[in-house]
C-alpha positions as CSV (number, residue, x, y, z in Angstrom):
1,X,14.3,-5.7,-39.3
2,X,17.8,-4.6,-38.1
3,X,18.8,-3.7,-34.6
4,X,19.8,-0.1,-34.0
5,X,20.6,2.3,-31.2
6,X,16.9,3.3,-30.8
7,X,16.1,-0.1,-29.1
8,X,14.0,0.4,-26.0
9,X,11.8,-1.5,-23.5
10,X,12.1,-5.2,-22.7
11,X,14.2,-7.8,-24.5
12,X,13.8,-10.9,-22.4
13,X,16.6,-13.4,-22.3
14,X,14.8,-16.6,-23.3
15,X,15.8,-20.0,-21.8
16,X,16.0,-23.0,-24.1
17,X,13.1,-25.4,-23.1
18,X,14.0,-29.1,-22.8
19,X,12.2,-32.3,-22.2
20,X,13.4,-34.3,-19.2
21,X,15.4,-36.5,-21.6
22,X,17.4,-33.5,-22.9
23,X,15.6,-33.1,-26.2
24,X,14.6,-29.5,-27.2
25,X,11.0,-28.7,-26.7
26,X,10.0,-26.7,-29.7
27,X,6.3,-26.4,-28.7
28,X,7.4,-24.7,-25.5
29,X,9.5,-22.3,-27.6
30,X,6.3,-21.2,-29.3
31,X,4.4,-20.9,-26.0
32,X,7.2,-19.0,-24.4
33,X,7.5,-16.6,-27.3
34,X,3.7,-15.9,-27.2
35,X,3.9,-15.3,-23.4
36,X,6.7,-12.7,-24.0
37,X,4.7,-10.9,-26.6
38,X,1.7,-10.7,-24.3
39,X,4.0,-9.5,-21.5
40,X,5.0,-6.5,-23.5
41,X,8.3,-7.5,-24.9
42,X,9.6,-5.1,-27.5
43,X,12.4,-7.5,-28.6
44,X,13.8,-10.9,-27.7
45,X,17.2,-12.4,-27.0
46,X,18.0,-16.0,-27.5
47,X,21.0,-18.3,-27.0
48,X,22.4,-16.2,-24.2
49,X,24.1,-17.6,-21.0
50,X,20.6,-18.4,-19.7
51,X,19.8,-20.2,-22.9
52,X,22.3,-22.9,-22.2
53,X,23.9,-22.2,-25.5
54,X,27.2,-24.0,-24.8
55,X,25.1,-27.2,-24.3
56,X,23.7,-27.0,-27.9
57,X,25.2,-28.4,-31.0
58,X,25.6,-25.8,-33.8
59,X,22.7,-27.2,-35.8
60,X,20.5,-27.2,-32.6
61,X,21.5,-23.6,-31.9
62,X,20.4,-22.5,-35.4
63,X,17.2,-24.5,-35.1
64,X,16.3,-22.9,-31.7
65,X,17.1,-19.4,-33.0
66,X,15.1,-19.9,-36.1
67,X,12.1,-21.1,-34.2
68,X,12.1,-18.0,-31.9
69,X,12.5,-15.7,-34.9
70,X,9.7,-17.3,-36.9
71,X,7.3,-17.2,-33.9
72,X,8.0,-13.5,-33.3
73,X,7.9,-11.8,-36.7
74,X,6.9,-8.5,-35.3
75,X,9.8,-7.8,-33.0
76,X,13.6,-7.8,-33.3
77,X,15.3,-11.0,-32.2
78,X,18.9,-10.8,-31.0
79,X,20.9,-14.1,-31.1
80,X,23.9,-14.8,-28.8
81,X,26.8,-16.0,-30.9
82,X,29.7,-15.9,-28.4
83,X,32.2,-18.6,-29.0
84,X,35.8,-19.4,-28.1
85,X,36.6,-19.3,-31.9
86,X,35.6,-16.9,-34.7
87,X,34.8,-19.7,-37.1
88,X,31.8,-20.9,-35.1
89,X,30.8,-17.3,-34.3
90,X,30.8,-16.4,-38.0
91,X,28.8,-19.5,-39.1
92,X,26.1,-19.0,-36.4
93,X,25.9,-15.3,-37.2
94,X,25.3,-15.9,-40.9
95,X,22.7,-18.6,-40.2
96,X,20.9,-16.3,-37.7
97,X,20.9,-13.3,-39.9
98,X,19.7,-15.4,-42.9
99,X,16.8,-16.6,-40.7
100,X,15.8,-13.1,-39.9
101,X,17.6,-12.1,-36.8
102,X,17.9,-8.4,-36.1
103,X,21.4,-8.6,-34.7
104,X,23.8,-10.7,-32.6
105,X,25.3,-10.5,-29.1
106,X,28.9,-11.0,-28.4
107,X,30.6,-11.5,-25.0
108,X,34.3,-11.3,-24.3
109,X,36.1,-14.6,-23.7
110,X,37.4,-14.9,-20.1
111,X,41.1,-14.9,-21.2
112,X,41.1,-11.2,-22.0
113,X,42.8,-9.1,-19.4
114,X,44.3,-5.8,-20.7
115,X,42.3,-3.0,-22.2
116,X,44.1,-3.4,-25.6
117,X,43.4,-7.1,-25.7
118,X,39.7,-6.4,-25.1
119,X,39.5,-3.7,-27.8
120,X,41.4,-5.8,-30.3
121,X,39.2,-8.8,-29.7
122,X,36.0,-7.0,-30.6
123,X,37.6,-5.4,-33.6
124,X,38.5,-8.9,-34.8
125,X,35.1,-10.2,-34.0
126,X,33.5,-7.6,-36.1
127,X,35.8,-8.5,-39.0
128,X,34.7,-12.1,-38.6
129,X,31.0,-11.6,-38.6
130,X,31.0,-8.7,-41.0
131,X,30.7,-4.9,-40.4
132,X,27.2,-4.9,-41.7
133,X,25.8,-7.0,-38.8
134,X,24.4,-5.0,-35.9
135,X,25.6,-6.3,-32.6
136,X,25.3,-6.0,-28.8
137,X,28.3,-5.7,-26.5
138,X,27.8,-7.9,-23.4
139,X,29.5,-6.5,-20.3
140,X,29.2,-9.2,-17.6
141,X,32.3,-9.2,-15.5
142,X,30.8,-11.1,-12.6
143,X,30.6,-14.3,-14.7
144,X,33.0,-13.6,-17.6
145,X,35.7,-12.1,-15.4
146,X,36.5,-9.5,-18.1
147,X,36.4,-5.9,-16.7
148,X,35.6,-3.2,-19.2
149,X,35.8,0.3,-18.0
150,X,33.6,3.1,-19.4
151,X,36.7,4.2,-21.4
152,X,37.2,0.8,-22.9
153,X,33.5,0.5,-23.9
154,X,33.8,4.0,-25.5
155,X,36.8,2.8,-27.5
156,X,35.0,-0.3,-28.7
157,X,31.9,1.7,-29.7
158,X,34.0,4.3,-31.5
159,X,36.0,1.7,-33.4
160,X,33.0,-0.4,-34.4
161,X,30.0,1.5,-35.9
162,X,28.0,-1.7,-36.1
163,X,27.9,-1.9,-32.2
164,X,24.5,-0.4,-31.5
165,X,23.8,-1.7,-28.0
166,X,25.4,-2.4,-24.6
167,X,24.0,-5.2,-22.5
168,X,25.0,-3.8,-19.1
169,X,25.6,-6.3,-16.3
170,X,28.3,-4.8,-14.2
171,X,27.8,-4.9,-10.5
172,X,28.0,-2.3,-9.0
173,X,27.3,-0.6,-12.3
174,X,25.1,2.4,-11.8
175,X,28.1,4.8,-12.1
176,X,29.1,3.1,-15.3
177,X,25.7,3.9,-16.9
178,X,26.1,7.6,-15.8
179,X,29.6,7.8,-17.2
180,X,28.6,6.4,-20.6
181,X,25.6,8.7,-20.8
182,X,27.9,11.6,-19.8
183,X,30.2,10.7,-22.7
184,X,27.3,11.0,-25.1
185,X,26.1,14.4,-23.7
186,X,29.7,15.7,-24.0
187,X,30.0,14.6,-27.6
188,X,32.7,12.0,-26.8
189,X,30.7,8.9,-27.8
190,X,27.8,8.3,-30.2
191,X,24.5,7.3,-28.7
192,X,23.8,3.6,-28.1
193,X,21.0,1.7,-26.6
194,X,21.7,0.4,-23.0
195,X,19.7,-2.5,-21.8
196,X,20.4,-4.1,-18.4
197,X,20.7,-7.7,-17.2
198,X,21.7,-9.2,-13.8
199,X,18.3,-10.7,-13.5
200,X,16.8,-7.2,-13.2
201,X,18.2,-6.9,-9.7
202,X,19.1,-3.2,-10.2
203,X,16.6,-2.2,-12.9
204,X,14.8,0.3,-10.7
205,X,17.8,2.6,-10.4
206,X,19.4,1.6,-13.8
207,X,16.4,3.2,-15.5
208,X,16.9,6.4,-13.6
209,X,20.6,6.5,-14.5
210,X,19.7,6.4,-18.2
211,X,19.2,2.8,-19.2
212,X,16.7,2.2,-22.0
213,X,15.2,-1.0,-20.7
214,X,15.9,-4.6,-19.6
215,X,17.5,-7.5,-21.3
216,X,17.3,-10.3,-18.7
217,X,15.6,-13.5,-17.8
218,X,13.7,-13.0,-14.6
219,X,10.6,-15.3,-14.6
220,X,8.2,-12.3,-14.5
221,X,9.1,-10.4,-17.7
222,X,5.7,-8.7,-17.4
223,X,6.9,-7.0,-14.2
224,X,10.1,-5.9,-15.9
225,X,8.1,-4.4,-18.7
226,X,5.9,-2.6,-16.2
227,X,8.9,-1.1,-14.3
228,X,10.4,0.1,-17.6
229,X,7.1,1.7,-18.6
230,X,6.4,3.3,-15.3
231,X,9.9,4.8,-15.1
232,X,9.7,6.2,-18.6
233,X,6.3,7.7,-17.6
234,X,7.9,9.4,-14.6
235,X,5.9,7.3,-12.1
236,X,8.9,6.6,-9.9
237,X,7.2,5.5,-6.7
238,X,4.8,3.1,-8.6
239,X,7.8,1.6,-10.3
240,X,9.7,1.1,-7.1
241,X,6.7,-0.3,-5.3
242,X,6.2,-3.0,-7.9
243,X,9.9,-3.7,-8.1
244,X,10.2,-4.0,-4.3
245,X,7.4,-6.6,-4.2
246,X,9.5,-8.8,-6.4
247,X,12.9,-8.1,-4.9
248,X,13.0,-11.2,-2.5
249,X,12.3,-13.5,-5.4
250,X,14.7,-11.7,-7.7
251,X,17.4,-12.1,-5.0
252,X,16.7,-15.8,-4.6
253,X,16.9,-16.3,-8.3
254,X,20.3,-14.6,-8.4
255,X,22.0,-17.5,-6.5
256,X,25.0,-18.8,-8.4
257,X,24.6,-22.4,-9.5
258,X,20.8,-22.6,-9.0
259,X,19.5,-19.4,-10.6
260,X,18.5,-21.0,-13.9
261,X,16.8,-23.8,-12.0
262,X,14.8,-21.3,-10.1
263,X,13.8,-19.4,-13.2
264,X,12.8,-22.4,-15.1
265,X,10.8,-23.7,-12.2
266,X,8.8,-20.5,-11.9
267,X,8.4,-20.3,-15.6
268,X,7.0,-23.8,-15.6
269,X,4.6,-22.9,-12.7
270,X,3.4,-19.9,-14.7
271,X,2.8,-22.0,-17.8
272,X,5.5,-20.4,-19.9
273,X,7.3,-23.7,-20.5
274,X,6.2,-27.3,-20.1
275,X,9.2,-28.5,-18.0
276,X,11.9,-27.0,-15.8
277,X,14.4,-29.4,-17.2
278,X,17.9,-28.4,-17.9
279,X,20.3,-30.2,-20.3
280,X,23.0,-32.0,-18.4
281,X,25.1,-30.9,-16.7
282,X,22.5,-29.1,-14.7
283,X,20.3,-30.1,-11.7
284,X,16.8,-29.1,-10.7
285,X,15.7,-27.7,-7.4
286,X,15.5,-29.8,-4.2
287,X,12.2,-30.1,-2.4
288,X,13.4,-27.6,0.2
289,X,14.3,-25.1,-2.5
290,X,10.9,-25.5,-4.2
291,X,9.1,-24.9,-0.9
292,X,11.1,-21.7,-0.5
293,X,10.3,-20.5,-4.0
294,X,6.6,-21.3,-3.4
295,X,6.7,-19.2,-0.2
296,X,8.3,-16.3,-2.0
297,X,5.6,-16.5,-4.7
298,X,2.9,-16.2,-2.1
299,X,4.6,-13.1,-0.7
300,X,4.9,-11.5,-4.1
301,X,1.3,-12.4,-4.8
302,X,0.2,-10.1,-1.9
303,X,1.1,-7.2,-4.1
304,X,1.2,-8.6,-7.7
305,X,-1.6,-11.0,-8.5
306,X,0.4,-12.5,-11.4
307,X,2.3,-14.4,-8.7
308,X,-0.8,-16.1,-7.4
309,X,-0.6,-19.6,-8.8
310,X,-2.4,-22.8,-8.2
311,X,-0.9,-25.5,-6.1
312,X,1.9,-27.4,-7.8
């Protein structure tokens, strides 16, 4: 199964589950994957920024990716392989593809500044992993500090036929989606899949601008799948009503520095993973923060019963 430009729907960004002592919880990987499949995932993305990939040894990263791939044989799995050096990127790509991955995701290193530097970097990255490997271009300037204009993205896609998807995470970024879809309509760029991140914070309107779905880690992937489905069906108001009910929790989860802790806590509360532990460095939520999250869950639960959880 190889990733291509027809990818649609929900590709959740999976966290890496840990025990409190920092060991990888492989049983929770199985349970999390099963939850994603029940939630309507059409694909899966592992070892992204949310997956705490930089905290893993290379052998651990391969083991984590392999476990997800083996647990989800019916859907494409994308593996994040971003690395400061091409040697590590190449070895992880080969291991992931050998294990059955559908493709890989590559983010630009923060050192890139000029348009030519960015375009050259991705050309060299493709040479390193091999032009036969399908890959996803991650555009996340808020965290990675690399700004890619629509024109630069078009150059990267034109230069590299193996780039089949954009993970769109610019903010504000709605006009970027419109510009890229305009290039395709005008015959200036081949069609690619566009899946959106940023915790899903703008998914309601991103779908209306031409996005194909979501690739993000919000703790209610089933809601994301529903919003994508409703928008594709033309049920705009229903999609916005459901999205709006979750917006306060989405916003809370987007806080820099604690966002992953919030996500893992809610995932644990939903039974998706056994523990909300992060591998150090990384701290959990304070008692005050947990109380705020619980309050937000009760508010979401007034509209979406999936947020109605038993007491902690």
